[in-house]
C-alpha positions as a Markdown table, in Angstrom:
| # | Residue | x | y | z |
|---|---|---|---|---|
| 1 | Unk | 0.0 | -0.1 | 0.0 |
| 2 | Unk | 1.2 | 3.5 | -0.7 |
| 3 | Unk | 0.8 | 5.6 | 2.4 |
| 4 | Unk | 0.9 | 9.3 | 2.3 |
| 5 | Unk | 1.2 | 12.0 | 4.9 |
| 6 | Unk | 0.0 | 15.6 | 4.3 |
| 7 | Unk | 1.8 | 18.4 | 6.0 |
| 8 | Unk | -0.5 | 21.4 | 5.9 |
| 9 | Unk | -0.4 | 25.1 | 6.8 |
| 10 | Unk | -3.3 | 25.3 | 9.3 |
| 11 | Unk | -4.8 | 28.3 | 10.7 |
| 12 | Unk | -6.9 | 28.5 | 14.0 |
| 13 | Unk | -10.4 | 29.4 | 13.2 |
| 14 | Unk | -10.1 | 29.2 | 9.4 |
| 15 | Unk | -12.1 | 26.0 | 9.1 |
| 16 | Unk | -13.0 | 26.4 | 5.3 |
| 17 | Unk | -9.5 | 27.2 | 4.3 |
| 18 | Unk | -8.2 | 24.3 | 6.4 |
| 19 | Unk | -10.7 | 22.0 | 4.8 |
| 20 | Unk | -9.7 | 23.1 | 1.5 |
| 21 | Unk | -6.0 | 22.7 | 2.2 |
| 22 | Unk | -6.8 | 19.0 | 3.3 |
| 23 | Unk | -8.8 | 18.3 | 0.2 |
| 24 | Unk | -6.2 | 19.6 | -2.1 |
| 25 | Unk | -3.4 | 17.5 | -0.3 |
| 26 | Unk | -5.7 | 14.4 | -0.6 |
| 27 | Unk | -6.1 | 15.0 | -4.3 |
| 28 | Unk | -2.2 | 15.2 | -4.6 |
| 29 | Unk | -1.9 | 11.9 | -2.5 |
| 30 | Unk | -4.4 | 10.2 | -4.7 |
| 31 | Unk | -2.3 | 11.2 | -7.8 |
| 32 | Unk | 0.6 | 9.5 | -6.0 |
| 33 | Unk | -1.5 | 6.3 | -5.8 |
| 34 | Unk | -2.1 | 6.5 | -2.1 |
| 35 | Unk | -4.4 | 4.1 | -0.4 |
| 36 | Unk | -4.1 | 5.8 | 3.1 |
| 37 | Unk | -3.7 | 9.5 | 3.6 |
| 38 | Unk | -2.8 | 10.9 | 7.1 |
| 39 | Unk | -3.6 | 14.5 | 8.0 |
| 40 | Unk | -2.4 | 16.6 | 11.1 |
| 41 | Unk | -4.0 | 17.0 | 14.4 |
| 42 | Unk | -6.9 | 19.3 | 14.7 |
| 43 | Unk | -6.6 | 19.7 | 11.0 |
| 44 | Unk | -10.1 | 21.5 | 10.6 |
| 45 | Unk | -10.0 | 23.9 | 13.6 |
| 46 | Unk | -6.3 | 24.8 | 14.2 |
| 47 | Unk | -4.7 | 24.2 | 17.4 |
| 48 | Unk | -3.7 | 27.5 | 19.4 |
| 49 | Unk | -6.9 | 28.4 | 20.9 |
| 50 | Unk | -7.4 | 31.5 | 22.9 |
| 51 | Unk | -9.9 | 29.9 | 25.1 |
| 52 | Unk | -12.0 | 26.8 | 25.6 |
| 53 | Unk | -14.9 | 28.9 | 24.3 |
| 54 | Unk | -13.2 | 29.4 | 21.0 |
| 55 | Unk | -12.5 | 25.7 | 20.6 |
| 56 | Unk | -16.1 | 24.9 | 21.3 |
| 57 | Unk | -17.2 | 27.3 | 18.6 |
| 58 | Unk | -15.1 | 25.4 | 16.1 |
| 59 | Unk | -15.8 | 22.0 | 17.3 |
| 60 | Unk | -18.5 | 19.5 | 15.6 |
| 61 | Unk | -20.2 | 16.4 | 16.6 |
| 62 | Unk | -19.4 | 13.3 | 14.7 |
| 63 | Unk | -22.8 | 12.6 | 13.1 |
| 64 | Unk | -22.9 | 16.2 | 11.9 |
| 65 | Unk | -19.3 | 17.0 | 11.3 |
| 66 | Unk | -18.6 | 18.6 | 8.0 |
| 67 | Unk | -14.9 | 17.7 | 8.2 |
| 68 | Unk | -15.8 | 13.9 | 8.4 |
| 69 | Unk | -18.4 | 14.2 | 5.6 |
| 70 | Unk | -15.9 | 15.8 | 3.4 |
| 71 | Unk | -13.4 | 13.0 | 4.1 |
| 72 | Unk | -16.1 | 10.4 | 3.3 |
| 73 | Unk | -16.9 | 12.1 | 0.0 |
| 74 | Unk | -13.1 | 12.4 | -0.9 |
| 75 | Unk | -12.5 | 8.8 | 0.2 |
| 76 | Unk | -15.2 | 7.7 | -2.1 |
| 77 | Unk | -14.1 | 9.8 | -4.9 |
| 78 | Unk | -10.5 | 8.7 | -4.8 |
| 79 | Unk | -10.8 | 5.1 | -3.5 |
| 80 | Unk | -8.8 | 5.6 | -0.4 |
| 81 | Unk | -8.7 | 5.9 | 3.4 |
| 82 | Unk | -8.3 | 9.1 | 5.4 |
| 83 | Unk | -7.0 | 9.4 | 8.9 |
| 84 | Unk | -6.9 | 12.8 | 10.4 |
| 85 | Unk | -7.5 | 15.0 | 13.5 |
| 86 | Unk | -10.6 | 17.1 | 14.2 |
| 87 | Unk | -12.1 | 19.1 | 17.0 |
| 88 | Unk | -14.9 | 17.0 | 18.4 |
| 89 | Unk | -17.9 | 18.0 | 20.5 |
| 90 | Unk | -19.0 | 14.9 | 22.2 |
| 91 | Unk | -22.6 | 13.8 | 22.8 |
| 92 | Unk | -21.8 | 14.4 | 26.4 |
| 93 | Unk | -21.1 | 18.1 | 25.8 |
| 94 | Unk | -17.4 | 17.7 | 26.3 |
| 95 | Unk | -14.6 | 18.8 | 24.0 |
| 96 | Unk | -12.1 | 16.1 | 22.6 |
| 97 | Unk | -9.0 | 16.4 | 20.7 |
| 98 | Unk | -10.0 | 13.5 | 18.3 |
| 99 | Unk | -9.0 | 11.7 | 15.1 |
| 100 | Unk | -11.1 | 9.5 | 12.8 |
| 101 | Unk | -10.4 | 6.9 | 10.1 |
| 102 | Unk | -12.8 | 7.4 | 7.2 |
| 103 | Unk | -13.4 | 5.5 | 4.0 |
| 104 | Unk | -16.3 | 5.7 | 1.5 |
| 105 | Unk | -18.5 | 3.7 | 3.8 |
| 106 | Unk | -18.1 | 6.2 | 6.6 |
| 107 | Unk | -16.2 | 6.5 | 9.8 |
| 108 | Unk | -14.4 | 3.3 | 10.4 |
| 109 | Unk | -12.8 | 4.5 | 13.8 |
| 110 | Unk | -12.9 | 7.5 | 16.1 |
| 111 | Unk | -10.2 | 8.0 | 18.7 |
| 112 | Unk | -10.1 | 10.7 | 21.5 |
| 113 | Unk | -6.5 | 11.6 | 22.6 |
| 114 | Unk | -5.6 | 10.0 | 25.8 |
| 115 | Unk | -2.5 | 12.0 | 26.6 |
| 116 | Unk | -3.3 | 15.7 | 26.5 |
| 117 | Unk | -0.3 | 18.2 | 26.0 |
| 118 | Unk | 0.3 | 21.3 | 27.9 |
| 119 | Unk | -2.7 | 23.9 | 27.4 |
| 120 | Unk | -4.9 | 21.1 | 25.8 |
| 121 | Unk | -5.7 | 20.2 | 29.4 |
| 122 | Unk | -7.6 | 23.5 | 29.7 |
| 123 | Unk | -9.7 | 22.9 | 26.5 |
| 124 | Unk | -10.1 | 19.1 | 26.2 |
| 125 | Unk | -11.2 | 16.1 | 28.1 |
| 126 | Unk | -8.8 | 13.2 | 27.7 |
| 127 | Unk | -10.1 | 10.1 | 26.0 |
| 128 | Unk | -10.3 | 6.8 | 27.9 |
| 129 | Unk | -10.3 | 4.4 | 25.1 |
| 130 | Unk | -7.2 | 2.4 | 23.6 |
| 131 | Unk | -6.0 | 3.3 | 20.2 |
| 132 | Unk | -8.3 | 1.5 | 17.7 |
| 133 | Unk | -6.8 | -0.9 | 15.2 |
| 134 | Unk | -8.8 | -1.1 | 11.9 |
| 135 | Unk | -8.6 | -3.9 | 9.4 |
| 136 | Unk | -8.1 | -2.3 | 6.0 |
| 137 | Unk | -7.6 | -4.0 | 2.6 |
| 138 | Unk | -3.9 | -4.0 | 2.9 |
| 139 | Unk | -3.3 | -4.5 | 6.6 |
| 140 | Unk | -4.2 | -3.2 | 10.1 |
| 141 | Unk | -3.9 | 0.5 | 10.9 |
| 142 | Unk | -3.9 | 1.9 | 14.5 |
| 143 | Unk | -4.8 | 5.5 | 15.2 |
| 144 | Unk | -3.3 | 7.8 | 17.8 |
| 145 | Unk | -2.5 | 11.5 | 18.4 |
| 146 | Unk | 0.8 | 13.4 | 18.7 |
| 147 | Unk | 1.8 | 13.2 | 22.4 |
| 148 | Unk | 0.3 | 9.6 | 22.5 |
| 149 | Unk | 3.5 | 8.6 | 20.7 |
| 150 | Unk | 5.6 | 9.7 | 23.8 |
| 151 | Unk | 4.2 | 6.8 | 25.8 |
| 152 | Unk | 6.0 | 3.6 | 25.0 |
| 153 | Unk | 3.2 | 1.6 | 26.7 |
| 154 | Unk | 0.5 | 3.0 | 24.3 |
| 155 | Unk | 2.4 | 2.4 | 21.3 |
| 156 | Unk | 3.0 | -1.2 | 22.4 |
| 157 | Unk | -0.7 | -1.8 | 23.1 |
| 158 | Unk | -1.4 | -0.9 | 19.5 |
| 159 | Unk | 1.3 | -3.4 | 18.2 |
| 160 | Unk | 0.0 | -6.1 | 20.7 |
| 161 | Unk | -3.5 | -5.6 | 19.1 |
| 162 | Unk | -2.1 | -6.3 | 15.8 |
| 163 | Unk | -1.3 | -3.1 | 14.1 |
| 164 | Unk | 0.9 | -3.0 | 11.1 |
| 165 | Unk | 1.0 | 0.7 | 10.9 |
| 166 | Unk | 0.4 | 3.5 | 13.3 |
| 167 | Unk | -1.3 | 6.6 | 11.6 |
| 168 | Unk | -0.4 | 9.6 | 13.8 |
| 169 | Unk | -1.9 | 13.0 | 13.2 |
| 170 | Unk | 0.3 | 15.4 | 15.2 |
| 171 | Unk | 1.1 | 19.1 | 15.8 |
| 172 | Unk | 4.7 | 19.3 | 17.2 |
| 173 | Unk | 5.6 | 22.6 | 18.5 |
| 174 | Unk | 9.3 | 23.5 | 18.5 |
| 175 | Unk | 10.5 | 23.0 | 22.1 |
| 176 | Unk | 14.1 | 21.8 | 22.0 |
| 177 | Unk | 17.2 | 21.9 | 19.9 |
| 178 | Unk | 17.8 | 19.2 | 17.4 |
| 179 | Unk | 19.8 | 16.2 | 18.4 |
| 180 | Unk | 23.2 | 15.5 | 17.1 |
| 181 | Unk | 22.1 | 13.9 | 13.9 |
| 182 | Unk | 20.0 | 17.1 | 13.1 |
| 183 | Unk | 16.6 | 15.5 | 13.9 |
| 184 | Unk | 14.3 | 16.8 | 16.6 |
| 185 | Unk | 13.5 | 14.6 | 19.5 |
| 186 | Unk | 9.9 | 14.1 | 18.3 |
| 187 | Unk | 11.3 | 12.5 | 15.1 |
| 188 | Unk | 13.6 | 10.4 | 16.9 |
| 189 | Unk | 10.9 | 9.0 | 19.1 |
| 190 | Unk | 8.6 | 8.3 | 16.3 |
| 191 | Unk | 11.3 | 6.2 | 14.6 |
| 192 | Unk | 11.9 | 4.5 | 17.9 |
| 193 | Unk | 8.3 | 3.6 | 18.2 |
| 194 | Unk | 8.6 | 1.9 | 14.8 |
| 195 | Unk | 11.7 | 0.1 | 15.5 |
| 196 | Unk | 10.9 | -1.3 | 19.0 |
| 197 | Unk | 7.6 | -2.4 | 17.9 |
| 198 | Unk | 8.5 | -3.5 | 14.2 |
| 199 | Unk | 5.6 | -1.5 | 12.8 |
| 200 | Unk | 5.3 | 1.3 | 10.3 |
| 201 | Unk | 4.7 | 4.8 | 11.5 |
| 202 | Unk | 3.1 | 7.6 | 9.5 |
| 203 | Unk | 3.3 | 11.0 | 10.9 |
| 204 | Unk | 1.5 | 14.0 | 9.6 |
| 205 | Unk | 2.9 | 17.3 | 11.2 |
| 206 | Unk | 1.8 | 20.8 | 10.2 |
| 207 | Unk | 3.6 | 24.1 | 9.1 |
| 208 | Unk | 2.6 | 27.8 | 9.4 |
| 209 | Unk | 3.2 | 29.7 | 12.5 |
| 210 | Unk | 0.0 | 30.1 | 14.5 |
| 211 | Unk | -0.3 | 32.8 | 17.2 |
| 212 | Unk | 3.5 | 32.8 | 17.9 |
| 213 | Unk | 3.9 | 29.1 | 17.9 |
| 214 | Unk | 6.3 | 27.4 | 15.4 |
| 215 | Unk | 6.3 | 23.9 | 14.3 |
| 216 | Unk | 8.7 | 21.1 | 13.9 |
| 217 | Unk | 7.1 | 20.3 | 10.6 |
| 218 | Unk | 8.5 | 16.8 | 11.0 |
| 219 | Unk | 6.1 | 14.7 | 8.7 |
| 220 | Unk | 7.6 | 11.4 | 8.1 |
| 221 | Unk | 7.0 | 7.8 | 7.3 |
| 222 | Unk | 9.1 | 5.1 | 9.1 |
| 223 | Unk | 9.6 | 1.4 | 8.4 |
| 224 | Unk | 9.6 | -1.4 | 10.9 |
| 225 | Unk | 13.3 | -0.9 | 11.3 |
| 226 | Unk | 13.0 | 2.6 | 12.3 |
| 227 | Unk | 14.4 | 3.9 | 8.9 |
| 228 | Unk | 12.8 | 6.7 | 7.3 |
| 229 | Unk | 11.0 | 5.9 | 4.0 |
| 230 | Unk | 9.9 | 9.4 | 3.4 |
| 231 | Unk | 10.8 | 12.7 | 5.4 |
| 232 | Unk | 11.2 | 14.1 | 7.8 |
| 233 | Unk | 10.3 | 17.4 | 6.0 |
| 234 | Unk | 11.9 | 19.8 | 8.7 |
| 235 | Unk | 10.8 | 22.8 | 6.6 |
| 236 | Unk | 8.1 | 25.2 | 7.1 |
| 237 | Unk | 6.1 | 24.4 | 3.9 |
| 238 | Unk | 3.1 | 22.3 | 3.0 |
| 239 | Unk | 3.9 | 19.0 | 1.2 |
| 240 | Unk | 2.8 | 15.6 | 0.7 |
| 241 | Unk | 5.1 | 12.5 | 1.2 |
| 242 | Unk | 4.3 | 9.1 | 0.0 |
| 243 | Unk | 6.1 | 5.7 | 0.5 |
| 244 | Unk | 5.2 | 2.2 | -0.5 |
| 245 | Unk | 4.7 | 0.2 | 2.6 |
| 246 | Unk | 4.3 | -3.7 | 2.6 |
| 247 | Unk | 2.4 | -3.9 | 5.8 |
| 248 | Unk | 2.9 | -7.6 | 6.0 |
| 249 | Unk | 6.5 | -6.9 | 6.9 |
| 250 | Unk | 5.3 | -5.6 | 10.2 |
| 251 | Unk | 3.9 | -9.0 | 11.2 |
| 252 | Unk | 7.3 | -10.7 | 11.5 |
| 253 | Unk | 8.7 | -9.6 | 14.9 |
| 254 | Unk | 11.8 | -11.7 | 14.8 |
| 255 | Unk | 15.1 | -9.6 | 15.3 |
| 256 | Unk | 17.4 | -12.7 | 15.2 |
| 257 | Unk | 17.3 | -16.5 | 15.0 |
| 258 | Unk | 16.3 | -16.7 | 18.6 |
| 259 | Unk | 14.6 | -13.4 | 19.3 |
| 260 | Unk | 11.1 | -11.9 | 18.8 |
| 261 | Unk | 10.2 | -8.6 | 19.9 |
| 262 | Unk | 6.9 | -9.5 | 21.3 |
| 263 | Unk | 7.5 | -13.1 | 22.2 |
| 264 | Unk | 10.4 | -12.2 | 24.3 |
| 265 | Unk | 8.4 | -9.9 | 26.5 |
| 266 | Unk | 8.1 | -10.8 | 30.2 |
| 267 | Unk | 4.9 | -9.1 | 31.3 |
| 268 | Unk | 5.2 | -10.6 | 34.8 |
| 269 | Unk | 8.2 | -8.3 | 35.3 |
| 270 | Unk | 6.4 | -5.3 | 34.3 |
| 271 | Unk | 3.6 | -5.0 | 36.9 |
| 272 | Unk | 4.7 | -1.6 | 38.1 |
| 273 | Unk | 4.0 | 0.0 | 34.6 |
| 274 | Unk | 0.3 | -0.4 | 35.4 |
| 275 | Unk | 0.5 | 0.8 | 38.9 |
């Protein structure tokens, strides 16, 4: 399957423009033969809210979401699957930093970000469900969002649930200097997630400074060895990356004749991780 990640210039509050940017990127990805396109976190609303009230005014409920309706129509038009972030108003009246996986049939999975970053905690309610793993035509794809990738237990949970690829909408703000190899820590962690779980990881970051916040713009696709198949971009510009990913390769967890990444686990020694 050809996997694409779309790095978009998103502006808070500019929902129509953000949706158009996503639609244009999806068209480019379709032209590259993509079967799966990943869009950034909160790709419809923007990210740097001035208040929870502003976020609420930009949020939409899943049954009535113009963003998800657009994705369904585009998925049907181009014959692909879209995974992206959106601002969700839950049926409980709470706000969620959410992502959905959508094809021509509709929403295949919805996920609410479990690990909220920084000021997100003043706006959103954290989700309580595990990252969903969806069986697609070419393999099994899991969905999580940005800061979730920083928790090895969470990524391993998706791998244990059979994920071949992790689709990760992100908004990575610039925080730290690049590591010695020139790659930001966020990029290194995403590649490590791929390597230690032997899964593909597809990250769609964003670009375009927003209310004084700049972004890593680190969109990438990593192989089960942690090698980069495309990206990271590391440039403040919209772009679409694509790579041919044989998702079946992620089902072989052997790293030597005598070692297997999942079979060698010793859960009885890890009890403190759940306390």
